[in-house]
N, C-alpha and C positions, 0 to 999 in steps of 0.2 A: 448723716450718712457719709458725707465727704470726710469729716474728721475721723469717723470710725474706720473708713477704708484706709486712709493714710496711716493711722496708728496701727492697723492690722498688718500692713505691708512692712512698716518699720520693725514691728515686733518679729515678723517672719524672717526679715533680713538679719536681724541681730541673732536670732536663734540659729539661722543657717551658718553664720560666722562662728558661733560657739560650737556648733556641731562639727565644723571643719577643723577647728583647733583641737577638739577632743580626738577626732579621728587621726589627725597628724601625730599627736602625742602617743596615741595607742600604737600606731605603726612603728614609731621609733623605739618604744619600749619593747615591742615584740622583736624588732631587729637586734636590739642590744642583747636580749636573751638568746637569740639564735647564734649570734657571734660568740658569746661566752661559752655556750655548750658545744659548738662545732670546734672550738679550739682544743678541746680535750679528746676529740675523735681520733682513733688510731687505725681505723679501717673504714671502708665504704659502708659497711653495715651499721656502724655507730651513727652515721649521719641520718639514718632512716629509722631511728627509734620512735616509739609511740609518741613521746612528748614532743620531739622535734617535728615530726610530721604534723601533729595537731597544731603546734604553734605556727608552723609554716602555712598551714591552711588558713589560719586566722589572719595572718599578715596579707595573704593574697586577697582574702575577702575584703579587708579594710582598704587595701589599695584600690581595688575595683570600685568600691563605694566612693572613695575620695575622687577618683577620676571623673565619675559622672556627676558628683555633687558640685565640684568646683573645677570645671574643665580649664578655664583660662588661668586661674590662680595656681592650682596644684595638679593639673592634669598631667603635664609632662613629667613632673617629679614623681608622681604616683606610678606612671608607666615604667619609669626607670627602676624604681624600687621593686615593683612587681616582677620585672624580668630578672634583675640582678640578684635579689634576695630570695625570690620565690623559685627560680628555676636554674639560673646560670651557675651561681656559686656552689650549690650542692654537687653539680656535675663536675665543675672545675676542681673543687676540693677533693672529691673522691678520686679523680684522675691523678691528682698530685700525690696522694698518700697510698695509692694501691701498691701492692707488693708485686714487682715484676712488670712485664709489659703485657701480660694476658689477664683478662678480667676473670674474677672468680664467678662461678655460676650464680651464686646468691647475690653478689654485687650486681651482676648483669641484670638479674630479675628486678632488683630494687630500682636500678637506674631506668630500665625500660618502662616500668610502671610510672616512675616519676616523670619521664619525658612525654609519655603518651597522655598523662593527665594534663600536661601543659599544652599539648596539641588540642585537646578537647576544650580546655579553658579559653585559649585564644580564638578558637572557632566560635565559641559562645560570645566572646567580647565583640568580634566582628559582626555577628548577627545582631547584638544589642545596639551597636553603633548604627547599623542600618535602620533599626526600628526607631531609635531615639531621634536621629537626625535626618531621616528620610533620604539616605544616600543611595544613589542609583549606581550599582556596581555591575550592571549588565556588560558583558564582554570582558570583565576583569576576573570575577570569581567563577568557579565551576557551577555553583548552585547559589546564585544571588537571590536576595529577597526582592520580589516584585513589589515595588512601592507604588501605591496609588493615592491620589489626593481625595480625601473623603469630604472636602468642603468645609464650610464653617460649622463650628459646634452648635448643637441645639441648645435651647433655653434650659432644658432639664439638666444638661451637662454642666452648664455654668452654675446652676443652683446647687448641683452636687459639689462643685469645687468650693463654693462659698461655705457650704456646710462643713467641708473638711477643715477649712481655716477656723471656723467657729469651734470645731471640736478639738482644736489644737493638734491636729495630725499634720505637723509641719513637713514631715518627710514626703508624704504623698502629695501635699499641696504644692511644695516646691518643685516636685517632679513634673506635675501637670503644668505649672506656670512656666517651667523651664522649656517645655516643648513649644510654647507659644513664642518665646523670645530667643530661640536659637539663632535665627537669621539676624536679629537685631543686635545681639551681643557679639557676633563674630565667631561663635564657637564652631561653625560649620567647617572653617579651615582647620581647626584643631582636629575635628573628627576625621576629615580626609587624611591628614597626616598620621593620625592614630591608626587608621586602617592600613596605611602603608607600612608603619612600623610593626604592626601585628603580623603582617605577611612576612616581614623579615624575620621576626621571632619564630614564626612557624617553620620557615626554611632552616633556621639554625637548629631548632629542635630535631627536625628530620635529619639534618646533617650529623648531629650528635648520635642519633640512632644508627646511622651508617657506621660511625666510628666504633660503636659498641658491638654491633652485629654487621659484619661485612656483607652478609647476604641480604641485608635490608635494601629496599629499592631506593637508589639515590635520585630517581626521577621525581619523587615527592618533594624533596628539597628544591630541586631545580625548578619544579613547577611553581612553587611559592615565590621564588626569586623572580621568575619571569612575570608572575602576576603583579608583583610590586613594581617591576619596570613598566608594565602596561598602565598602571595607575599613575606613575610618576616617571616619565621617560627621561627627564633631565637629571635624574639621580645617578650617582656612580657606585653607591654602596652595594646594590644587588650584583653588579658585575664583579666587585671584589669578592663577595661571598661565592659567586659562581666559579671564580678562579681558585679559591680554596677548595671547593667541592671537586673541581676537575682533577686536581693532583697532577700526576704525570701522564694523563691521558693524551693520546696522539703525540707522544714524545714531547710534552710540555707546550705544545702549540696552543691548546685550549686555554691553559693558564695564562700564557703571555697575551693571548687575544683579549681575555676578559680584564686583565690588569691594565692593559693599554686603553681599553674602552672606558674603564673607570677614571683613568688619568685624563682622558680627553673629554669627559663629561662636564656639564656645566657645574654640577655640585660634586666635585671629586672627593675622595677619601684620603686623608693624610697618610695612612699606613700602607697605601697601595704601592707607593714608590719603593719602599723597602722590600715588599713581597716580590715585585718585578725584578729588582736587582738580585735577589737571592736565586730566583729561577734562572735568570740569564747567566749567573755565575756557575750554577750547576750545569747548565747546558754547555758553557765554554769548557769546563773541565771534562765533561763527557765527550765533547768533540775532539779534544786533544787525544784522549785514549782511543777514540774511533779512528782518527787519522793514523795512529801508530800501529794499526793492524786489527781493527774491529771487523767482525764478520756479520754484522747486522744486516737487515734488508736495505735495499737501495733507498726506499722512502724515508727511513730513519735518518740516513746520512744527509738526504736532501733537506729535511725539515730542520735538522740541527745546524746545517750550514746557513739556512735562511734565518733562523733565530739569532745566530751570531751576527749576521749582517744587519738585521732589524734592530738589535741592541745598539750597534754602532750608530745607525742612522737616527734612532730615537733620541739618543743622548748626545749626538754630534761629537763622538769620540773618534780619534784617529787610530786606525789599526796598525799593527806591526808590519804587515805587508800591504801591498797596494790594494786599494778598494776595487779598482778595475779588475784585478786578477781574481779577487774573491767573487765578484759578480759574474765574471765569465765562467768560473768553475761551477757556481750554483746554477746558472742557466743551462749548462751542459748536463748537470745532474737532473734538472727539471725535464729536459728533453728526453733523457733516458727513462725517467719515470713515466712520462706520457706514452712512450713507445712500449713500455712494459704493460701499461694498462690496456693498450689496444689488443694485446694477446688474450685478454680475459673477456669472457662474455659479459653482456650488460647485466649488472646485478641490481636487485631491488634494494634501494637505499631508503633512509627515512624520508617521509613526505615533506618535512620542513626542517629548518635549522634547529628549532626548539626540540623536535623529537630526536635529532642527532645528539644533542647534549644530554637528553634524558636517558638515552640508552647506554648501558654499561657493557662495553665490549672489550675484547682484547685489543692490543695495539695493532694498527692497520699494517698490512704488508704491501699495499700499493696506494698510490696517491688518488684518493677519492675526490669527487667534486666538492664536497663539503670542506675538505682541507684546502683546496685551491681557493675557495671563497674566503676563508679566513686569512690565507696568505695575502690575498689582494687587499682585504680591508686593513690588515696590519700595515701594509705599505701606504695606504691612504692616511692612516693615523700618523705615520712617520712624517708625511708631508704636512699634515695639520700641525704637528708639534713643531716642525721647522718654521712654519709661518708664525706661530704664536710666540716662539722664543727668539725669533730673528736669526735663525740658522740659515745656512745655504741649502736651498731646497732643490738644486739642480740634480744632485745624485738620486734622491728618492723619486723625483718625477721621471727621470730617464729610466730607472729600474721599473717603475710602475707602467710606463709606456711599453717597455719590452714584455712585461708580463701580460699586458692587455693584448698585445699581438699574439702571444702564445695561446691565450684563452680563446680569442676569436678564431684563430686558425683551427684549433681543436674542434670548436663547434661547427665551423664551415665544413671541415672534413667529415664529420659525422653526418651532416646533411647530404653531402655528396655521395657517401657510401650507402645510405639507406633510402634516399628519395630520388626519383628521376630528375634529371637536370632540367632546370626551368628554361622556358623559351619566352621571348617577348611576344605580346599579343599582336596579331596581324591587323593592320588597318584595312577595313573593307569599304569598297566604293559604294555609291548610292544605288547603282544598277544592281549590284549583288544583293544589297539589302532589300530592294523592291522585289527581286526574283524570289528570295527566300521567304518573304512575307506572303506572296501569292501562293507559293507552294505549300506553306504551312496552313493557309486558309482552306486549300482544297482537301488536305488531309483531315482538317478539323470538321469540314462539312460532311465527309464520309462517315464520321464517327458520331453524328448527332443521333441517328436512329438507335444505336446501341446504348447511348446515354439516357434516352428517354425510357427505354425498357428496363434499365438497371435501377432498382430502388435505392441502392446504396449511394450516399452523397459523398463519401470519401473513398477514393481509389486512385491508383496510379496507372496511367495509360502509357504504354511503350510504343513509340512511333518508330517503325523500321524504315531505314533509308538505304537504298541501293544506288543512289546517285553518286556523282563524282565529287560532291562537296564533302569536306572532311567533318569529323565530329566537332573539332574546335570551332569551325566556322558556324556550324549550326547553333552551338551554345552561345556564341557571341551574338548571332543574329537574334536569338530568343531574348537575350538580355537587352538588346538595343531597340527592340520593337514592342516594348511593353505598352507604350502609349497607343499604338495602333490596335493592340489587343483590347484595350479598354474601350475603344470606340465600337468594336464589334458587339460588346454587351453580352457575350455568350457566357453562360455560367457553366464552365467546363470543369474538368478535373486537373489536378496538378500533374504535369507531364515531366517525365525524365527522358530526354532524347538520347538514343543510343544508335550506334552504327552497326549495320549488318545484323540487326535483331538482337544484339547483346545489351542487357540492362546494366546501367552503371551501379556501382556499389553505393547505394544510398536510399533505395526505396523503402527498406525496413526502417531506417532512421527517420525518414520523412513521415511514415505512418505513426511511428512512435511519438514523434514530436507533435504531430497534429492532435493526438489524443491528450497530450499534456497541455494543450492550449485551451483548457476549459471546455473541451468538446465542441469547439466552434469550427465551421467550415468557411473559408474565406474565398472571395471571388478571385479568379485568376487575373492577375494584373493589378490588384489592389495593393495598398501599402502594406497591410498586415500579411496578405498572402505572399507577397514577394519576400517579406521578412522571414516567413516560415520556410520558403524555398531556399533563401539564402543561408539560413541557419542550418538546414538539413544538408545543404551542399558543403557547408563548412565542416560539419562533424564527419562527413563521409570523405572529405578530402584527405589524400595520403599525407600531404605535408602537415596538416593540422593534427592528424593522428600521431605522426612521429613527434611533433612538438609536445603533445600530451604525454607520450611515452617518455620523452626526454625530461620533462618537468617532474614526472613521478618517480623515475628511476635514479635521478641524481639532482645536482644543484648547479649544473653547467649553464643552462639558459638564464637562471637567476643571476649568476655571476656576470654573464654577458650584459645583462640589463644594468647592473651596477657599473660596469665599465663604460657603458653608454652615458650613464648619468654623470660620471666623472669627466668624460670627454666633453659633454655638453656644457659643463661648468668651466672648462678650461680649453676652449677652442684655440687659444693662442699657442698651445703646445703643438698641435698638429700643423698650425700655420707656420710656426718657426722651424719645423724640421720636416719639410715636405718630402725631401729625397729619402730620408731614412724611414719614414712612415708609409712608404708606398705599399709594402706587403700588408700592413695593417689595413689600409684603405681598400686594397683589393679584396681581402677576405671579408671586410664589412659589406662591400658591394655584393659579393656572392651570397652572404647571409640575407641581405635585404631582398634580393631577387627571389630567393627561396621562399621567404615569408610572404612576398607579394602574390605567390601562387595560391594562397588561402583565400577562398571566396569571402569577401567582406572583411578580410583581415586588416585592411587599411581603412575600414569604415567605422565610425563611432556608433555603437549600438544605440546610444541615447538620442543623438541628433540626426542620425541617418546620413551624415555628410562624410565625405572622404577626408582622411587625415590631411591630405594635401590641399583641400579646399576650405576646411574649417579653420577658424582662427583660434589662437591660444586663449583669448579672453572668453570666448563663447563655448569652449570645450569643457564640458563637465566630466567627461570620461577620464580625463587626466587627474581628477581629484581623488580617484579611488586608490587607496594605498595597497600595495602588494606586500607579501610577507618579507621581502628583502627591504622594502621601504620602512616597514615598521621596525625591523631589526636595526637599521642604521639611521633612525630618524634624528638622533641627537648629535650627529657628526657635522661640525660646522663646515667642513670641506664640501659636503653635499647639500648645503643649506639652500643654494639656488635651485637645485633640481627638486628639492622637497618643499619648496616655498608654497606651491599651490595644492599640496596634499592635505586632506582633512583626516587626521588620525582618529577622530571620534566617529567617523563614518563606519569604520570597520568594526567598532564595538557594538553597533546596533544592527548590523547586517551580516549575514552569513554568506560567504562566497565559496562556491565549490571550485574544484580544480579547473574545470572547463572555463569558468568565468575569469579566473585569475590568468589562465593561459591566454585567453583572448585579450585581456587588458595588457598583458606583457608584450604580446605581438604588436598591439596598437602603439605602445609607447616606444618600442624599438624602431618601428617604422617612422614614428614621429621624429626620432633623432636622425634617421636617414634623410628626411626632408630638410631638417635643420643643417645637416652636414652638406647637403647639396647647395645651400645658400652661401657657403664660404668659398670665395673665389680661389683662395690660395691652395685649397685642398684638391681642386680639379675633379670634383664629382658632379655629374650631371644626371638629371632625371627627366625622362621622356614622358610627358603627360599622356600622350596618345597610346603609347605602347605599355605604359606602366612598367618602366624598366630603368634600373640604375646602370650607369656606365662611367668609365673614367673619362674625364674631359679631354678634349683635343689639345695636345701640347703645341701643335703647329699654329693653331689659332691664337693661343696665348702668346707664343713667341712673336707672331706677326704683330699683334697688338703692342707688345713691348717694343718692337722695332719702330712702329709708327710713332710711339711716344718717346723715342730716343732723344730727340732734341730737347724735349722738356725735362728729361731726366739727366741731361749732361751736367748741368750745374750741380745737381744733387750728388752725382758720382764724384765730382771734384771735391765737394764738401766731405763726402765719406772718405776720400783718400786722405784729406788733411786730418780728419779725425783718427784715421788709422795710424798716420805718422805720429800724432800726439800720443796715442796709446802705446806705440812702440817705444817712444822716448820715456814714458812713465814706466814701462816694463823694464827698460835698461836701468833706470834710476833705482827701481826697487831691487833689481839684482845686485846693483852696486852696494846698496845699503845692507844687503844680506851678508856681505863679506866683512862687515864690522865685527869686532871681537865680542861685543855685547849687544843684545837686542835692546830696543828702546824701553826705558823704565818710566813708569808713571807712579809718582809718590802721592798718595792721597791723604788728606787730613780728615778730622772728625766731621767738620761741616760738609765736606764734599760727599762723604759716605751717607750722611743722614738726609741732607736736603737735595742731593742730586744722585740718589741711588740708581735710577734708571740709566743715567749716563755712565756711571761706573760699571754697571752690569753690561752695558753695550760695549765698553772697552774690553771687558774680559771675554765676552762672546765673540768679538771680532778676531781674536787670536793674533793680533798684530802688536800687542803691548804686553808687558809684564807689570801688572798692577801690584805694587808692594805697599803693605800696610805697616807703618812704624809701630813699635811697641808702645810708645806713649799714646798713640791714637787708640790702641786696643784698651789701654787703661781708662782713657776718657769715655769710651763707649761702655765699659763695664760700670762706670759711675752713673751713666745716664739711662741705663736700661730699665731702672725701676720706675722712671717717670715718663718714658716715651715709648709708644708702640712701634714707631718707625725704627728706633734703635734696636729693639728686640728682633724685628724682622730682618734687619741687616745682619745682626749677629748670627741668626739662624742660617741665613744664606751663605755667609762666609764660612761657617762651620761645615755646611754641606759641601761647599766647593773644596775646601781643604781636605775633608775626609775622602772625597773622590779622587784626590791627587791631581787637581787642576794646576798645571804648571804656569798658567797665565795669571794666577792669583797666589801671591806668596806673602808670608808674614816675615817681618824683620828678625834676623838672627841676632844673637848677643854680640857678635864681633862686627856687625855691619854698622859701625858708627866711628867717626873720627872727628876730633876737635878741629874747629875752623881757626886758622891762625889770623893774626892781625885784626881781630874783631873783639870788641869788649862785650862780654856776656852779661845779660841782666841778672838781677838777684833772683834767688829761688823763691822768694816770697811772691814775686810776680809770676803766678802760675801760668798765665796765658802766654807771656813772652818766653818763659823757660820751656814750655812745651813746644813752641814754635822753633826754638833753636835746637831742640832735640831732633825735630824733623829735618832741619837743615843739616845737622851732622850726618844723618843717614844719606841725604842727597850728596853731600861732599865726599863721603866714602865711596859711593858708586861712581862718582865722577873721577876720582883718583884711580879707580880700577880700570877705566877705559883709556884708550890712546889719546894723544893730544889733539888729533884731528876730529875726534868724536866728542867734542865738548857739549853737544846738544842732545846727548843720549838720555839725560836725566831731566824729567819734567815734573814740576810740582803742581799738582791739581788741588786747589783750595776752594772751598765754598764760602769763604768770608771775604769781606772787602778790606784789603790790607791798608788802604788809605785811611780808614776810620779806626785803625788800631791805636791803642794808647802808647805803644812803643814804636820805635823807628827801627825796622829790621835792616 
């Protein structure tokens, strides 16, 4: 039996390999036939003749069979051939040979049928991948396959599989055996990546349909791209495709946003940089014409000015005019746009950022919250790019801080205009608490008779009060005396206390919420009963209602939350500029105090603890990702803020708008508590009153005065450091008066072995790195055998193409023979090349003055002492 089993497996493996080779040969024969026939096509209709369509269907079928027959060996190649030969090339070729720029109705019909068949085919492949590999795509696809584990196969199933092998039905036998060994062979990773690529193909097919028929819904393509991002957040390719899909929407803001997101992703796409450069170039030319007398809306001019500044910051280029003037002009435009928006009523905007991308609308005529969100994220990506490339990030951080101040001020103003001003809670003495408890017990005893006669178990009793105590004090006393109510043991009703016989707006919400709690009635003062009361008070609270309305009508509060995440990751920015950030801190305090008026807004619904009492380690509520967290999960600049978020949690749970609003309020207040712990920012939080306030400056100054003796020596050291800095500044100004800036001449070894150092020289913008011609020739000879050389050549070509004046190539006249030195023979190639580099250095030295003999520096990566010649 053992020999029979092993021989059967070897035979099946050999037949499987033969079948794979036959399929591979059949596919390439069909592709060769398609290429030869498509070369003679003169119109789009010729590409969809009966023979070509039939042959194309055979190629698709064989590619799909090869994918699932040998996933690891030929799966990726079969995917590529299926997409390129089956769907992409017919569309691209028909687009190339069409007459004019308008589609023929017959050609449009052929292409629509071709692309729609591709949509159905890839949907079927995704379904088959879920079935074959048991992939759980809940939270990714709209209609995922619910995979369940059926346990171990029965004995009859195994007998059936052996009979298949005995009957030489190898295709079915290998399919059944393959299901058992998916996890062992590592094909599950290929299957997940295949689903990701199929979603990209589905998005591309829908995008081509939009190209053919402009009335086609572009939201289908965007939906597929976002599903691919949900499956693989670290990928940048979906953002590149979303940028292509956006076109000139929102005056090119959406395209720039997605292209930058692609370049800042972990797995970026190489062609995105060219796409971003072309969009920014179009924006710059349009801005020039707009400045010369354009009559577009104010928001158009504001977005175009911002994209021009963002392009300079992202690539660290120097503008023709001052950067400070550009920023001041844009901030004034931004303020004018926000003032223009205040004159408009609150409009219904998309519920999420995804829906905003999906909607195809005309160009906006005012600055919406969604646009402000993308502007802020673009600035964050400029800071991240500066950190990664070693640029100066002071400018992007200062502009981002200014924009944060504008966003927080706008949000605080909306709260001030629509919600009553908050007040700190009053501290009540023990005598007042005891008096209120006795009084409340008397009222409760008078209501026992009516409670016994009433058969209903769920009702709301209104307690009228004509005493001198205010409504706020009564509510505070009720919350503070829950323990004494438990001791009474009275099973009463949930009460809403009102003054002068007026009921608070919340009784209906309380009854409705009680019915939703599985029909259960809780004891007054119990944990669950207090939770019901607290939740009902939250939903009836005017501040929470306005927060819900603000979250549904725009994207402002989500942007504020992202601002808080950025500040929490960079507290040193607020600490270093306390004076200039006082308006921002003041507006943040106003916003925090408004949100503290929400009952339970600062309480974690899971642990029941206050945000100011629970620790970060035990806080599970901060693990829930919001829509803005999912959108920005792959930005490294927010990595610290997103470190504790579980992105898979949102895939398996559905959160309504109320839950997300509650989580958002909780996390913003959590940032407020963190901000109060920074001494330099001067923010204090009163635990008793639940109130944020600006710290006492006199107390801080007195503490500084008391520590003056200890800081005296430190001030002296700072004075000495300042003098040294002034001396260095004067020296640098003196060096700038030199006729030539300092030159660095690099050889081949320095470029190849010390490329990061050379790039750092170029990015510092303090030297002109010159590459001699002989070095370029040496790199050209080595590029076939070294990957480092090829990477350096690509980088040099990109820098020279962009016109970087800090990296130059040697011109033909930039060389001069060195006198009084015996040259080596040309046969000694190494020595001859070295003297060619020295001639370039000698020429540049002769061009400078006599006092500037050190302006030319040779940077070499080789050890000159070990050379065979004596330079």
